[in-house]
N, C-alpha and C positions, 0 to 999 in steps of 0.2 A: 831395421831397413833404412838405408840412407835416403835422403830426399832426392838425390840424383837418380837412383834406381827407381824410386817411386814416380818421379817425373817422367822417366822413360816409359814406364809401364802405363802411365796415364796418357802419354802421347800416342803410344801404340793403340790403345783403346780408342782414342779420338779419331784415328785413321780407319777404323773398322766400319766401313759403310755397310749397313744391313743388306742382306741378300737372301733370296730363297734358295739359291744354289748351295750345295754342301761346301764346306770350307775346303775339303780336299780337292774338289773340282775347281774351285776358284783359284787355289794355289797353282794347280797344274796349268790352267789357262793363263794366269798372270805370268808365270815363268816363260811360257812361249811368247806371249805378247811383248814382254820386256825384252826378249832376245830380238824380236822383230823391230822394236823401237831402236835398240842399239844398232842393229844392222842398217836401219833407215838413216840414223845419224851418220854412220860411216859412209853410206852411199851418197848422202847429201854432200858431205865434205869432199868426197872424191869427185863427184859431179861438178861442184863449184871449182875445185882445183883444176880440173880439165877445162872448164869454161874459161877460167882466168889465164890458163897457159896454152890455149889453142893457138895454132899457127897455120899458115899455108893458104892456098888460093880459095879454099872454102871456109875461111875463118869466120866470116859474118854468119853464114848459115849454121855452122856447127856451134859457134859462140852463143847465138840466140837459142838454138835447140837445147843446149845444155843448161842455159839460164832458165828456160821454161821448165825443163825436167827437174832441175834443182828446186824450184819453187813448189812444184807438185809433190816432190818427196818431203820437203819440209812441212808442207801443209798436212801430210798424213801423220806426222809424229805426235802432235798434240792430241788428236782424237784417240789414237791408239793408247797413249799414256793415260789419258783420262778414262779410257775403258778399264784399265787396270785398277784405277782408283775407284771406279764404280763397283768393281768386284770386291772392294774393301781391302785392297792390298797396296803396298808401296810400289812405286815405279822408279825409274832411274833418278839418281841423285847427283851424279857428277861425271866428269869425263873419265875418271878412273873406273867408275861403274860401267860406263859404256864400253870401255876397252876390255873389261873382263867378260862381258856378255857377247860382244860382236863376233860374227863369224867371217866377215869379209876382210880380205887383206887390204892394207893401205898401200898407196903408191905415192912416194915422195921423191921419185926420180927427178933429176934436174931437167931432163927432157923426155917426153913421151910423144911419139909421132901421132898425128891425128887418127890414122887407121888403128893404131894400138889403143888409143884412148877409147874409140868407139867399140872396138872388140872387147875390151876389158869391161866397159859399162854394160854391154850386152850380157856378158857372163854373170856379172854381179846382179843385174836386175833379174835374170833368170833364177839365180840362187834365192833372191828375196821372194820371188813369186812362188818358188817351190816351198820355202819355209812357211809362207802364208797359207798355201794350200794344205800343208800338213796341219797347221794350227786350225784351219777352218774345219778340217775333218774331225779333229779332236773336239772342237767346240760343238759341232753337230752331235757327235757321239755323247757328249756330256750335257746336251740340251741347253747350251748357251747360245740362243739365237741372236742375242744382241751383239756378241763378239763375232759370230759367224757372218752376220749381215754386213758388219763394218768391214771385215776382211774381204768380202766379195767385191766391194767397191775398189779396194786397194789392189786386189789381184788383177782386176781389169785394167786399172791405171798402169800397173807395172808391166803387164803384157803389151799395152800400147807403147810404153817407152821402149821395150825390146823391139817392137815392130818398127818404130821410127828410127831407132839407132841402126837397125839392120838395113833399112832402105837407104839411109844416109851414107852407110859405109859401102854400098854396092859400087864396084868399079873404081874404088879409090886406092892408089898406091900409098906407101907410108908418108909421102909428102902431101897427100890430098889430091894429087893429079889423077885424072881418069886414066885407066890402063886399057890398052887395046891388045888383044891376043887373037890372032887369026881374024882380024876385022870385027871382033865382038868385044863388048865390055865384059870384064870378068870381075868376080868378087875377090877382094884381098882379105886374107886372114893373117893372124900373127905369123904363121909358118909359111906363108906364101899364097899363091893362088889356090882357091878352093875349087 
């Protein structure tokens, strides 16, 4: 056996944190948590992208909202990745690894209107919340209360982001101006008025 292969085997063993959960359970949970971590990195980058490229009359409000939300998303990544390590399994190692696991689409368009930014972030946050809920259910089924309780906190934070994004987007046209239809403010969506 080569020393390189022996070193790799020893390194893998060094990363196996002891746990009372069965290995098959830990692997399934780690797989789901790693995908959530990858999605969270993608959502963080998109949120910061939109924060940096915000424009229009509500620039300051949207810019600050997305900065706050980006910080919150980033703050969730380390505890989730560390939870995978507590399960005795490896977590993400590189940008390529993130790209392989993430489920959220990127947006590197030269210009995205403020209303489209908010609408896209609403959908992405909803997708992350749904993935977290699915993982939470699996964790509960597999008696992993540590991962389940951690996910509960982040589900709540994600739902709060959706709520704030939705309320910020009410009555805004693509330029960020308020829209009046029949004397009432209306909600704009990507396809037009809702």
